[in-house]
N, C-alpha and C positions, 0 to 999 in steps of 0.2 A: 332331713338335711345337714345336720351335724355328720351323721354317721357320712356321708357322701364325701363332705371335705375332709374328714380325717384319712378317709379312703385315700383322698385326691393329697393329701401330706404324706401319708406313709409312701406313695407309688413317687414323690418327688424325690423325699429323703433317700430313696435308694430300693424298692423295689417293696413288696408288698406279699406275706408268704402264699396266694393263692395263685399268682402266676409264677411260673420259674425263672428263674433267676438265669441269663447265658453268665457263663464262667467267665468270658472277658469279653463284659458289654464294647462294642465300637460306636462309632461315629454315628450308623444305620440304626442302631440299636437305642441309642437317646435319643435319635428325632424322631424314632417310632414311639418312644413311652412319650415325648413331648407331645407330638400331634394326639395322641390318643388322650391325656391327660387334657390337654385345650376340647377335644369335642366331647368330654364329660363335663370342662366345665359350661362349653357353649349351653351343652342341653339341660343343666343346671339353670342356667339365665334363664333358657325359652322358658322352660317347664314356670318356673318362678314369677314369669313374667308374664306368660299368657294365662293359667289358669286362674289365679285368685283376682279379678278385673274389678273394681271399684272405680265406676266411671267418675268423670271430672269433665268440667267443659269442652277441653281440647284433651281430648285421650281419657286413661283411664291409669288410677294409682295401682300398685303392684308390690311385692316383694322379690324381684329380681336384683334388684339394686346391692342387696345386701348379700348376695352371691357374688355380686362384680367386687364389692370392697373386701371380702373376704377371700380373692380371688386374686387381687391385687398384693395382699398381704403375703400369699404364698406360688404364685406363681411366677416366670420371667414376666417383664413389662410387655414384651410384643405380644407372648402366648395369653397372657392374660387380659389385654388392648383387644383383641382379635377375637377372642370367645367370646368378651360380652358384648361387641357390637353384634358379633353373625348371628348370637342368640338373642340377642334386643330383636335383630332385623327381623330377622323369621318370626318374631311373639307379634310385630306390626302388621309383617305380611297376612299374616294367618289370622291374623285378627281384625282386618278388613281397613288397616291404616297405612297404605302403601305410601302417600303421600309423603307420610314421617319416616320411611324408611332411610332416604339418606342423610338428611339430619340427626337419626336416630344412630347412625353410625358412626359418625363424627362428635356426638354428644357423649357416647356411651366411653371410646377412646380415649378420649382427653381425658372422662371420670378417671379410670385407670391412670392413666398418666400424673394428677394430679392427687390421689392416692398412692404412689407408686412414691412417688418422689419426693413427698413429707413423712415417708415412712424408713425409706432405704435411705443408708450411708454413702458414702461414694463406694466402700469396700463390699458393697450389695447384704449388707445383715440384714438380715428379718426381724430379729425378734428387737420388736421395741414396745417401751410402756403405753398401757391402756390409753391414758388422757393423750397421747401421742397418736395414737392410731383414730379414738375420736376425735380428735381437731381435724385428720386429714379427711375422716369419713362426713364430715360437716361441710368441709372444704368441698371434696366435690358434691355436695348434695347442694351447697347453692352454686354453683355451677350447673348442674343440671337444669337445676327452677331456673335460674337468668336465661340459659340457653336455649332451652324448649318457652320459655313466653317468648323470647325474641322470635325465635322459628314459626309461633303462633302467630304472631302479629304479622309475619313477614307472608307466610302460605295463605291465612285466612285476610289480608288484607287489612288488617285492623288491629289497632296499638292495646283497644277496649278487650279484644280474643285473649291476646297475648299477657295483660293484666287480670282478667279473669281466672285464668289458669292460675296464676304464679299461688294463691293460697292453698290451693291442692297438693302444685307441685311442693312447694315448703311441707307440707304435711307430709307428703310419698318421701321425701329425703331425710324426715326427722323420724319416720317408721324403721325405712330401712335404718338407720344410720343404727338405730336402737335393737335390730335383731341381730343386726352386725355385730354391734359391740358385745351383745348376751354372747352371739357364736364365738368371739374371740375370746372372750370370757371362762367360756368352757374350753376350749383349744388350750388357754393356757393352763386351765384346772388339769387337765388328761395329757398335756406337757406334748402336743402336737401343734402349737405353735408359739 
């Protein structure tokens, strides 16, 4: 996962040696690069959401949110939000949870916005202290747990179902925060974040 994130970061920074860099990149080249990177992020979110499934009362625990958190640090806000939402919705659809596609899209979109707003200054600086990133990941995790709990209560018509899912969702948020913090620490050590 870290190698893919480093690859994405290098592409955002200005090209990766594997790909030919246009001598005079224009707006189309930049849009194409952003689209490809967003698609790569969506694919990473999908794989880490779809593959390691640990069932809980309403859905499952996965590692896709850790990619969402790191993506919110590295990518443009809209690109990261759409990639996170699309990758997660695809995992819900193919994983047998089509009822959750619309709530997932909205929840994941807001998750990226929470991380992005808490870690980016008005000038768009991306280098933030680790504690600030960790707090942003935790805030986003709390939003995710509360929103999925509320949606579970609404979709299944029972507050008890929503409350029953909260411990698993909180655990998922903590695990994803830990994985994202480790990824950010590694990225800082390798000077890519």
